Backbone as a printed PyTorch tensor [residue, N CA C, xyz], in Angstrom:
tensor([[[-13.6920,   6.9610,  16.3520],
         [-14.2280,   7.2250,  17.9770],
         [-12.9850,   7.8380,  18.6380]],

        [[-12.1740,   6.9360,  18.7410],
         [-10.7060,   7.0960,  19.1340],
         [-10.0020,   8.5140,  19.0420]],

        [[-10.1670,   8.7430,  17.9800],
         [ -9.4890,  10.0570,  17.1810],
         [-10.1020,  11.2410,  17.6600]],

        [[-11.4420,  11.1820,  17.2650],
         [-12.5150,  12.7630,  18.0340],
         [-12.2950,  12.3840,  19.6510]],

        [[-12.5920,  11.2100,  20.6610],
         [-12.4890,  11.4410,  21.4740],
         [-11.0240,  11.9380,  21.9560]],

        [[-10.1750,  11.2360,  21.6890],
         [ -9.0080,  11.9100,  22.3240],
         [ -8.6260,  13.4590,  21.7370]],

        [[ -9.2200,  13.8640,  21.1470],
         [ -9.3820,  15.0600,  20.3350],
         [-10.0760,  16.1510,  21.5270]],

        [[-11.3910,  15.3720,  21.5950],
         [-11.9530,  16.5460,  22.7110],
         [-11.3860,  16.2770,  24.0320]],

        [[-10.6310,  15.2920,  24.5720],
         [-10.0680,  15.0940,  26.0750],
         [ -8.6810,  15.5450,  26.2780]],

        [[ -8.2340,  15.3300,  25.1660],
         [ -6.5480,  15.4980,  25.1970],
         [ -6.0320,  16.8270,  24.4830]],

        [[ -7.0130,  17.5600,  23.8890],
         [ -6.5570,  18.8250,  23.1100],
         [ -6.1760,  18.5550,  21.6650]],

        [[ -5.5360,  19.8010,  21.1620],
         [ -5.5520,  19.3320,  19.3230],
         [ -4.2760,  18.2380,  19.4700]],

        [[ -4.7070,  17.2000,  18.1520],
         [ -3.7060,  16.6280,  18.2980],
         [ -2.2150,  17.0620,  17.5150]],

        [[ -1.1750,  16.1580,  17.0950],
         [  0.0960,  16.6610,  16.6540],
         [ -0.3570,  16.7500,  15.2000]],

        [[ -1.0300,  15.4540,  14.7720],
         [ -1.6820,  15.2840,  13.3600],
         [ -2.7170,  14.6620,  13.2580]],

        [[ -3.8580,  15.6510,  12.3480],
         [ -5.0640,  15.4030,  11.9310],
         [ -5.2550,  14.2280,  11.1070]],

        [[ -5.9800,  12.9420,  11.4310],
         [ -6.0810,  11.7950,  10.7770],
         [ -7.5990,  11.7500,  10.0340]],

        [[ -7.1420,  12.7860,   8.9610],
         [ -8.0120,  12.8930,   7.5370],
         [ -9.2490,  12.3430,   7.0540]],

        [[ -8.9350,  11.0190,   7.1360],
         [-10.1820,   9.8670,   7.5910],
         [-11.1630,   9.8660,   8.2520]],

        [[-10.6230,  10.6370,   9.2940],
         [-11.8490,  10.2770,  10.3480],
         [-13.4720,  11.4690,   9.7950]],

        [[-12.7040,  12.5120,   9.1760],
         [-13.7640,  13.7650,   9.1440],
         [-15.0360,  13.1490,   7.8050]],

        [[-15.9770,  13.2470,   7.8650],
         [-16.9010,  13.3900,   6.6580],
         [-17.1650,  14.3920,   5.7430]],

        [[-16.4180,  15.3260,   5.9580],
         [-16.6530,  16.3330,   4.7520],
         [-14.9980,  17.3080,   5.1910]],

        [[-14.0330,  16.6390,   4.5810],
         [-12.2580,  16.9990,   5.0240],
         [-12.3350,  18.5780,   4.4910]],

        [[-13.0720,  18.6600,   2.9750],
         [-12.8350,  20.1800,   2.8000],
         [-13.4850,  21.0260,   4.0200]],

        [[-14.1620,  20.9440,   4.7380],
         [-14.7180,  21.8540,   5.7440],
         [-13.5650,  21.9190,   6.9150]],

        [[-13.0020,  21.3400,   7.4270],
         [-11.9780,  20.9240,   8.5170],
         [-10.3490,  21.7650,   7.3600]],

        [[-10.1890,  21.4180,   6.0390],
         [ -9.4940,  22.2890,   5.7150],
         [ -9.6260,  23.8690,   5.6640]],

        [[-10.9130,  24.4030,   5.6310],
         [-10.9700,  25.6480,   5.5000],
         [-11.3190,  25.9890,   7.0330]],

        [[-11.8190,  25.2130,   7.9380],
         [-11.4700,  25.9310,   9.4500],
         [-10.3380,  26.5160,   9.6650]],

        [[ -9.0840,  25.1420,   9.1330],
         [ -7.8370,  25.1050,   9.3010],
         [ -7.2940,  26.6180,   8.4580]],

        [[ -7.5320,  26.8550,   7.6810],
         [ -7.0180,  28.4600,   6.9840],
         [ -7.8270,  29.6940,   7.6960]],

        [[ -9.1130,  29.3410,   8.1680],
         [ -9.9300,  30.0730,   8.7190],
         [ -9.1230,  30.5410,  10.0280]],

        [[ -8.9210,  29.7830,  11.1430],
         [ -8.0010,  30.0030,  11.8740],
         [ -6.6140,  30.9620,  11.8720]],

        [[ -5.8910,  30.5710,  11.0330],
         [ -4.5840,  31.0700,  10.7220],
         [ -4.9930,  32.3430,   9.9660]],

        [[ -6.1540,  32.7790,   9.2250],
         [ -6.5540,  33.9920,   8.7610],
         [ -6.9180,  34.7970,  10.2060]],

        [[ -7.6390,  34.3820,  10.8670],
         [ -8.2400,  35.0570,  12.3370],
         [ -7.1150,  35.4410,  12.7700]],

        [[ -6.1770,  34.5940,  13.1710],
         [ -4.4400,  35.0730,  14.1410],
         [ -3.7690,  36.1270,  13.2540]],

        [[ -3.7480,  35.9960,  12.4040],
         [ -2.5880,  37.1020,  11.2810],
         [ -3.5120,  38.0400,  10.8930]],

        [[ -4.6720,  38.1180,  10.8440],
         [ -5.3610,  39.3910,  10.3820],
         [ -5.3130,  39.4290,   9.1470]],

        [[ -5.6700,  37.9120,   8.4090],
         [ -5.2010,  38.3550,   7.0970],
         [ -6.4070,  37.7020,   6.2970]],

        [[ -6.8880,  38.4390,   4.9840],
         [ -7.9490,  37.9000,   4.6210],
         [ -8.1190,  36.3540,   4.3640]],

        [[ -9.1190,  35.3560,   4.5810],
         [ -8.9760,  34.2440,   4.2190],
         [ -8.9380,  34.0100,   2.5680]],

        [[ -9.5350,  34.8110,   1.6140],
         [ -9.3140,  34.7750,   0.0620],
         [ -8.0720,  35.0260,  -0.1710]],

        [[ -7.2870,  35.0030,   0.7800],
         [ -5.4450,  35.6930,   0.1910],
         [ -4.9660,  34.3510,   0.6900]],

        [[ -5.1990,  33.5970,   1.2530],
         [ -4.4090,  32.2610,   1.4400],
         [ -4.5710,  31.1040,   0.9560]],

        [[ -4.0880,  30.3230,   0.7530],
         [ -3.7580,  28.8270,   0.5420],
         [ -2.5850,  28.0990,   1.0060]],

        [[ -2.6420,  26.7050,   0.6590],
         [ -2.1490,  26.0790,   1.8600],
         [ -1.1450,  25.4930,   0.5500]],

        [[  0.6640,  25.5630,   1.2650],
         [  1.3660,  24.6870,   0.4250],
         [  1.5040,  23.5850,   1.3690]],

        [[  1.6600,  22.2030,   0.2590],
         [  1.7670,  20.9470,   1.0070],
         [  3.1250,  20.9230,   0.7870]],

        [[  3.4170,  20.3790,   2.6150],
         [  5.0300,  20.0200,   2.8450],
         [  4.9810,  18.4270,   3.3910]],

        [[  5.3960,  17.7480,   2.4410],
         [  5.7590,  16.7210,   2.7150],
         [  6.7470,  16.3430,   3.8650]],

        [[  6.2990,  15.5290,   4.9250],
         [  7.5110,  15.4770,   5.7450],
         [  7.9920,  14.0190,   5.8970]],

        [[  9.1090,  13.9010,   6.4000],
         [  9.5560,  12.5130,   6.0110],
         [  9.4290,  11.3270,   7.3180]],

        [[  7.8860,  11.0950,   7.7830],
         [  7.8080,  10.3090,   8.6760],
         [  6.3360,  10.2890,   8.6900]],

        [[  6.0130,   8.9710,   9.4440],
         [  4.2820,   8.9180,   9.4500],
         [  3.4440,   9.3210,  10.6200]],

        [[  2.6490,   9.0060,  10.5650],
         [  1.5520,   9.4240,  11.5670],
         [  2.6610,   9.4720,  13.0700]],

        [[  3.0850,   8.2730,  13.3620],
         [  3.7690,   7.5760,  14.8330],
         [  4.5620,   8.8330,  15.0010]],

        [[  5.0810,   9.1920,  13.8030],
         [  6.7260,  10.1990,  13.7490],
         [  5.8660,  11.5170,  14.5800]],

        [[  4.8040,  11.8840,  14.2460],
         [  4.1260,  13.4850,  14.8530],
         [  4.1580,  13.8250,  16.2920]],

        [[  5.2190,  14.4830,  16.5930],
         [  5.1110,  14.8530,  18.1610],
         [  4.4520,  16.3270,  18.4590]],

        [[  4.7460,  16.9990,  17.4160],
         [  4.5010,  18.9750,  17.9230],
         [  3.4270,  19.3060,  16.5890]],

        [[  2.9490,  20.2570,  17.0980],
         [  2.3010,  20.8630,  16.3130],
         [  2.5720,  21.8880,  15.3480]],

        [[  2.3190,  21.7850,  14.4870],
         [  3.3580,  23.2030,  13.8090],
         [  2.8390,  24.3160,  13.9560]],

        [[  3.5320,  25.3880,  13.7310],
         [  3.8110,  27.1290,  14.1470],
         [  2.3680,  27.3790,  13.3590]],

        [[  1.9860,  27.1140,  12.1000],
         [  1.1370,  27.4940,  11.6520],
         [  0.4900,  26.6590,  10.6000]],

        [[ -0.6160,  26.3000,  10.3480],
         [ -1.4610,  25.3420,   9.5070],
         [ -1.6300,  23.8900,  10.4840]],

        [[ -2.1230,  22.9390,   9.8950],
         [ -1.8530,  21.7960,  10.3830],
         [ -0.9120,  20.6590,   9.6320]],

        [[ -0.9130,  19.7450,  10.8880],
         [ -0.2380,  18.2610,   9.9930],
         [ -1.5500,  17.6810,   9.7710]],

        [[ -1.4300,  16.6130,   8.8170],
         [ -2.4110,  15.6210,   8.0910],
         [ -1.6680,  14.2060,   7.9680]],

        [[ -2.6190,  13.3450,   8.4350],
         [ -2.0260,  11.8910,   7.7900],
         [ -3.5380,  11.0830,   7.4150]],

        [[ -3.0010,  10.3050,   7.3280],
         [ -3.9920,   9.0410,   6.8810],
         [ -4.3330,   8.5860,   5.3900]],

        [[ -3.3890,   9.6050,   4.7440],
         [ -3.4390,   9.5420,   3.3280],
         [ -2.7920,   8.1750,   2.9190]],

        [[ -3.1850,   7.5890,   1.6510],
         [ -2.7890,   6.5140,   0.7830],
         [ -2.2830,   7.2590,  -0.5230]],

        [[ -1.5440,   6.6840,  -1.3910],
         [ -0.9510,   7.4700,  -2.8310],
         [ -0.9790,   6.1330,  -3.6930]],

        [[ -2.0190,   6.4890,  -4.4050],
         [ -2.1780,   5.5690,  -5.5760],
         [ -1.3430,   5.6560,  -7.1260]],

        [[ -0.8220,   5.0660,  -7.9040],
         [ -0.6230,   5.2850,  -8.9260],
         [  1.1100,   5.5690,  -9.1310]],

        [[  1.7940,   5.9910,  -7.9560],
         [  2.9440,   6.2090,  -7.2820],
         [  3.4050,   5.8870,  -6.0580]],

        [[  4.5110,   6.1960,  -5.6580],
         [  5.1400,   6.0080,  -4.2410],
         [  5.5370,   7.3590,  -3.8810]],

        [[  6.0580,   7.8420,  -2.3980],
         [  6.5920,   8.4840,  -2.0210],
         [  8.1730,   8.2170,  -1.5670]],

        [[  9.1810,   8.7800,  -2.0080],
         [ 10.4120,   8.5180,  -1.9030],
         [ 10.9370,   9.2240,  -0.8660]],

        [[ 11.4170,   8.6800,   0.2370],
         [ 11.7670,   9.6260,   1.1780],
         [ 13.1750,   9.8060,   1.4120]],

        [[ 13.8010,   9.6160,   0.2540],
         [ 15.1830,   9.9470,   0.3280],
         [ 15.0990,  11.2150,  -0.5380]],

        [[ 14.7590,  11.4270,  -1.6290],
         [ 14.4570,  12.1260,  -2.6770],
         [ 13.1510,  13.4710,  -2.4640]],

        [[ 12.8020,  12.7330,  -1.4200],
         [ 11.1650,  13.7530,  -1.1440],
         [ 10.6130,  14.3510,  -2.2480]],

        [[ 10.2720,  13.3970,  -2.9750],
         [  9.5070,  13.4090,  -4.1580],
         [  8.3670,  12.2080,  -4.7690]],

        [[  7.4760,  12.4560,  -5.3450],
         [  7.0850,  11.0690,  -6.3120],
         [  7.7360,  10.9550,  -7.2470]],

        [[  7.3960,   9.0610,  -6.8920],
         [  8.2360,   8.5760,  -8.0770],
         [  7.4830,   7.3410,  -8.2350]],

        [[  7.9270,   6.5050,  -9.4540],
         [  6.9230,   5.1940,  -9.9610],
         [  6.9370,   4.6810,  -8.9400]],

        [[  5.9010,   3.3550,  -8.6140],
         [  4.9530,   2.8880,  -7.8910],
         [  6.4030,   1.7490,  -7.9900]],

        [[  6.4570,   0.9860,  -7.2540],
         [  7.2450,  -0.1110,  -6.7390],
         [  6.0490,  -1.6170,  -7.8520]],

        [[  7.0020,  -2.4910,  -7.8150],
         [  5.9780,  -3.3670,  -8.2980],
         [  4.9600,  -4.4710,  -7.6040]],

        [[  3.6140,  -4.4990,  -8.2630],
         [  2.6130,  -5.0330,  -7.5870],
         [  2.5300,  -4.2210,  -6.1290]],

        [[  2.6440,  -2.9720,  -5.9800],
         [  2.2290,  -2.0730,  -5.2880],
         [  1.6530,  -0.6710,  -5.4390]],

        [[  0.2890,  -0.8060,  -5.8740],
         [ -0.2350,   0.4060,  -6.5660],
         [ -1.3270,   1.3200,  -5.7770]],

        [[ -0.9440,   0.9800,  -4.3110],
         [ -1.4950,   1.8750,  -3.3420],
         [ -0.3590,   1.9070,  -1.8900]],

        [[ -0.0630,   2.9980,  -1.5320],
         [  1.1010,   2.9570,  -0.4010],
         [  0.5490,   4.4010,   0.4490]],

        [[  0.7270,   3.7800,   1.6120],
         [  1.1420,   4.9720,   2.8650],
         [  1.9650,   6.2240,   2.3030]],

        [[  0.9930,   7.5680,   2.3220],
         [  1.7030,   8.7300,   2.3830],
         [  2.0110,   9.3740,   3.6420]],

        [[  2.9360,   9.9430,   3.9770],
         [  3.5280,  10.4400,   5.2440],
         [  2.8940,  11.8800,   5.6610]],

        [[  2.9600,  12.0840,   6.7990],
         [  2.5330,  13.1100,   7.0190],
         [  2.4420,  14.6110,   6.4120]],

        [[  1.6870,  15.1470,   6.3640],
         [  1.5240,  16.3230,   5.6020],
         [  1.1780,  17.6510,   5.9470]],

        [[  2.3120,  18.6000,   6.0880],
         [  2.4210,  19.7830,   6.9560],
         [  1.2420,  21.1240,   5.8280]],

        [[  0.0860,  21.4200,   6.1140],
         [ -0.3780,  22.0430,   5.1260],
         [ -0.1530,  23.6870,   5.7280]],

        [[  0.3880,  24.6690,   5.1160],
         [  0.9010,  25.7610,   5.5470],
         [  0.7650,  26.8120,   5.0450]],

        [[  0.0410,  27.5940,   5.8650],
         [ -1.0560,  28.7370,   4.9450],
         [ -0.1780,  29.9990,   4.3940]],

        [[ -0.2770,  29.8020,   3.3810],
         [  0.9100,  31.1280,   2.7360],
         [ -0.3760,  31.6130,   1.4460]],

        [[  0.4200,  33.2770,   1.4590],
         [ -0.0630,  33.9880,   0.3100],
         [ -0.5190,  33.4550,  -0.7850]],

        [[ -1.7370,  33.6490,  -1.3010],
         [ -2.0210,  33.1690,  -2.5340],
         [ -1.1120,  33.5510,  -3.8810]],

        [[  0.0470,  34.3270,  -3.3930],
         [  0.3550,  35.0210,  -4.5770],
         [  2.1870,  34.0920,  -4.3020]],

        [[  2.1340,  33.3380,  -3.5950],
         [  3.1860,  32.0740,  -3.5320],
         [  2.9110,  31.0890,  -4.4580]],

        [[  4.3030,  30.7720,  -5.4520],
         [  4.0260,  30.0440,  -6.3450],
         [  4.0270,  28.7730,  -5.4500]],

        [[  2.8980,  27.7700,  -5.0950],
         [  3.2330,  26.5790,  -4.4320],
         [  3.1060,  25.2100,  -5.3180]],

        [[  3.3350,  25.6770,  -6.7320],
         [  2.9040,  24.7620,  -7.6870],
         [  4.4650,  24.4450,  -8.1910]],

        [[  5.3450,  25.7510,  -8.4380],
         [  7.0250,  25.3020,  -8.8300],
         [  7.4750,  23.5290,  -8.3810]],

        [[  7.7520,  22.9610,  -9.7560],
         [  8.3280,  21.6230,  -9.1540],
         [  7.3840,  20.4450,  -8.7510]],

        [[  6.0780,  20.8300,  -8.7320],
         [  5.2740,  19.5590,  -8.1150],
         [  4.1930,  18.8940,  -8.8970]],

        [[  3.7030,  18.4550,  -8.7770],
         [  2.5610,  17.7970,  -9.5190],
         [  1.2770,  18.0860,  -8.4690]],

        [[  0.5320,  18.4830,  -9.3150],
         [ -1.0740,  18.6450,  -8.5010],
         [ -1.7320,  17.5180,  -8.1840]],

        [[ -1.5300,  17.1450,  -7.4230],
         [ -1.9640,  15.6880,  -6.9030],
         [ -3.4490,  15.6020,  -6.4750]],

        [[ -4.4590,  15.3720,  -7.3230],
         [ -5.9850,  14.8270,  -6.7550],
         [ -5.8470,  14.5380,  -5.3200]],

        [[ -6.4990,  14.9000,  -4.1230],
         [ -6.9750,  14.1610,  -3.2460],
         [ -8.4640,  13.7190,  -2.9350]],

        [[ -8.6750,  12.4370,  -2.9680],
         [-10.2900,  12.1300,  -3.1500],
         [-10.3770,  11.6790,  -1.7450]],

        [[-11.4900,  11.3280,  -1.2690],
         [-11.7310,  10.6150,  -0.0440],
         [-12.1950,   9.4310,  -0.0440]],

        [[-12.4560,   8.6160,  -1.6350],
         [-12.3880,   6.8560,  -1.8960],
         [-11.8620,   7.1170,  -2.9540]],

        [[-11.4690,   5.7860,  -3.4320],
         [-10.7670,   5.6280,  -4.9950],
         [-11.5890,   5.3800,  -6.1370]],

        [[-13.0000,   5.9870,  -5.8040],
         [-13.7580,   5.6500,  -7.2220],
         [-13.5810,   6.9130,  -8.1250]],

        [[-13.1550,   8.0390,  -7.3800],
         [-12.7190,   9.4150,  -7.7460],
         [-13.9620,   9.6030,  -8.8570]],

        [[-15.1880,   9.7720,  -7.9850],
         [-15.7620,  10.5350,  -8.6310],
         [-17.0760,  10.8910,  -7.5810]],

        [[-17.7610,  11.7730,  -7.8900],
         [-18.8640,  12.5100,  -6.6030],
         [-19.7870,  12.8180,  -7.3620]],

        [[-21.1500,  13.2860,  -6.5150],
         [-21.9590,  14.0250,  -6.8120],
         [-21.5310,  15.3720,  -6.3500]],

        [[-22.6540,  16.3590,  -6.9100],
         [-22.3640,  18.0100,  -6.5460],
         [-23.3040,  17.9100,  -5.3240]],

        [[-22.8990,  18.2520,  -4.1830],
         [-23.7090,  18.2780,  -2.8060],
         [-24.3620,  19.7800,  -3.2890]],

        [[-25.5540,  20.0170,  -2.4050],
         [-25.9940,  21.1930,  -2.4890],
         [-25.1430,  22.5000,  -2.1010]],

        [[-24.1730,  21.9670,  -1.5680],
         [-22.9810,  23.3910,  -1.1030],
         [-22.3880,  23.8690,  -2.7530]],

        [[-22.2650,  22.7250,  -3.3940],
         [-21.9200,  23.1010,  -4.6870],
         [-20.4030,  22.4470,  -4.7140]],

        [[-20.1880,  21.7670,  -4.2050],
         [-18.6160,  20.8900,  -3.7150],
         [-19.3760,  19.5060,  -3.8990]],

        [[-18.0710,  18.4880,  -4.4660],
         [-18.1850,  17.0580,  -4.7740],
         [-18.1260,  16.4300,  -3.5570]],

        [[-18.6550,  15.3940,  -3.5740],
         [-18.9050,  14.4800,  -2.6910],
         [-17.6400,  13.4480,  -2.3090]],

        [[-16.6660,  13.8740,  -3.3140],
         [-15.9410,  13.1930,  -3.4020],
         [-14.0370,  13.4740,  -3.5410]],

        [[-14.1960,  14.5080,  -4.3060],
         [-12.9870,  15.3860,  -3.8870],
         [-12.5550,  16.4890,  -3.1480]],

        [[-11.5160,  16.4030,  -2.9300],
         [-11.0810,  17.2880,  -1.5500],
         [-10.5190,  18.4220,  -1.8160]],

        [[ -9.3320,  18.4180,  -2.6690],
         [ -8.5280,  19.0950,  -2.8680],
         [ -7.2520,  18.8880,  -3.8280]],

        [[ -6.1370,  19.6580,  -4.3460],
         [ -5.1880,  19.3560,  -4.8190],
         [ -4.0070,  19.4260,  -3.9380]],

        [[ -2.7380,  18.5710,  -3.8260],
         [ -1.9310,  18.5700,  -2.9180],
         [ -0.9430,  18.5370,  -3.9380]],

        [[  0.1630,  19.8040,  -3.8840],
         [  0.8880,  19.8980,  -4.9840],
         [  2.1840,  19.4160,  -4.3010]],

        [[  2.4880,  18.3610,  -4.7240],
         [  3.8720,  17.5810,  -4.1530],
         [  4.8730,  17.5820,  -4.8540]],

        [[  5.9690,  17.5050,  -4.2700],
         [  7.2790,  17.7140,  -5.0060],
         [  7.4090,  16.6700,  -6.1270]],

        [[  7.8700,  16.9270,  -7.3460],
         [  8.0950,  15.7700,  -8.3450],
         [  9.2560,  16.1860,  -9.1060]],

        [[ 10.0690,  15.2200,  -9.5420],
         [ 10.9480,  15.8880, -10.7080],
         [ 10.5530,  15.4680, -11.9200]],

        [[  9.2810,  14.7920, -12.5180],
         [  8.7790,  14.3640, -13.6580],
         [  7.3270,  15.8270, -13.9230]],

        [[  6.8670,  16.1060, -15.0660],
         [  6.1020,  16.9450, -15.6120],
         [  4.5780,  16.3550, -15.0050]],

        [[  3.3110,  17.3360, -14.7430],
         [  2.5350,  16.7100, -14.3150],
         [  1.3440,  15.3910, -14.7860]],

        [[  2.0330,  15.7790, -16.6170],
         [  1.0320,  15.1800, -17.4110],
         [  1.9520,  13.8710, -17.2010]],

        [[  2.8630,  13.2540, -16.4100],
         [  3.4330,  11.9120, -16.4110],
         [  2.6050,  11.4050, -15.1330]],

        [[  2.4010,  12.1660, -14.1620],
         [  1.4730,  11.0870, -13.4260],
         [  0.2700,  11.3240, -13.4270]],

        [[ -0.6720,  12.3050, -14.5330],
         [ -2.0670,  12.1440, -14.7230],
         [ -2.1220,  11.0820, -15.5600]],

        [[ -1.4050,  10.6500, -16.4600],
         [ -1.7430,   9.3100, -16.9130],
         [ -1.3690,   7.9850, -16.6430]],

        [[ -0.9390,   7.9500, -15.0730],
         [ -0.8580,   6.8410, -14.3940],
         [ -1.4100,   7.1880, -13.2110]],

        [[ -2.4380,   8.1640, -13.3700],
         [ -3.8780,   7.7060, -12.7020],
         [ -3.2880,   8.2280, -10.9140]],

        [[ -2.0740,   9.1100, -10.6330],
         [ -1.4320,   8.9600,  -9.1520],
         [ -2.8860,   9.9310,  -8.9360]],

        [[ -2.8700,   9.8070,  -7.5460],
         [ -3.9480,  10.3810,  -6.7660],
         [ -3.7340,   9.6340,  -5.0540]],

        [[ -4.1300,  10.8660,  -4.2290],
         [ -4.2990,  10.6130,  -2.8930],
         [ -5.4110,  10.3580,  -2.0910]],

        [[ -5.7430,   9.1850,  -1.5610],
         [ -7.1270,   8.6170,  -0.9440],
         [ -6.5570,   8.8990,   0.5710]],

        [[ -7.7800,   8.8700,   0.6400],
         [ -8.1270,   8.9430,   2.2370],
         [ -8.7380,   7.3810,   2.7450]],

        [[ -9.0250,   6.6070,   1.5920],
         [ -9.5080,   5.2970,   2.0090],
         [ -9.5450,   4.4640,   0.9630]],

        [[ -9.0960,   2.9940,   0.9620],
         [ -9.0180,   2.4140,   0.3050],
         [-10.0860,   1.3960,  -0.0080]],

        [[-10.0450,   0.5230,  -0.8200],
         [-11.4310,  -0.3880,  -0.9360],
         [-10.8320,  -1.9310,  -0.3500]],

        [[ -9.9260,  -1.7900,   0.7200],
         [ -9.5570,  -3.0050,   1.3490],
         [-10.3300,  -2.6880,   2.6400]]])
């Protein structure tokens, strides 16, 4: 309630708290649509580049020039290394950690957003399964965020690395 009322009365926040959305996929589409209309680029010709920033929600002070900042995510099965700016192995006994703010930057679909990245699945909950809704979308899977990694994707897949909008706690 605090997030949504702040957005309503104070204007667009510098970063959007994704767990507040019942259907985050709709928010992501709206962000692309906004950019599409602003630049007269067909929405089907756009995708997001996930730029992981070096701060958490508290450090988000400005809106990006294009796209949106999002926060409130957790990384399970890995951790984010702020020095290397890359996904790394989890610290012992820390299976789930906070994830920094992500700038979802709209770029042409011809841009290679996968190079040097792990296609990290992003789920609303840790159950990692969902039913197909009447729209044809999963009720749990949101999207893949391509995050920088020095290791091949299959390394992270075997470890079950994924982003979550909420934990079981």
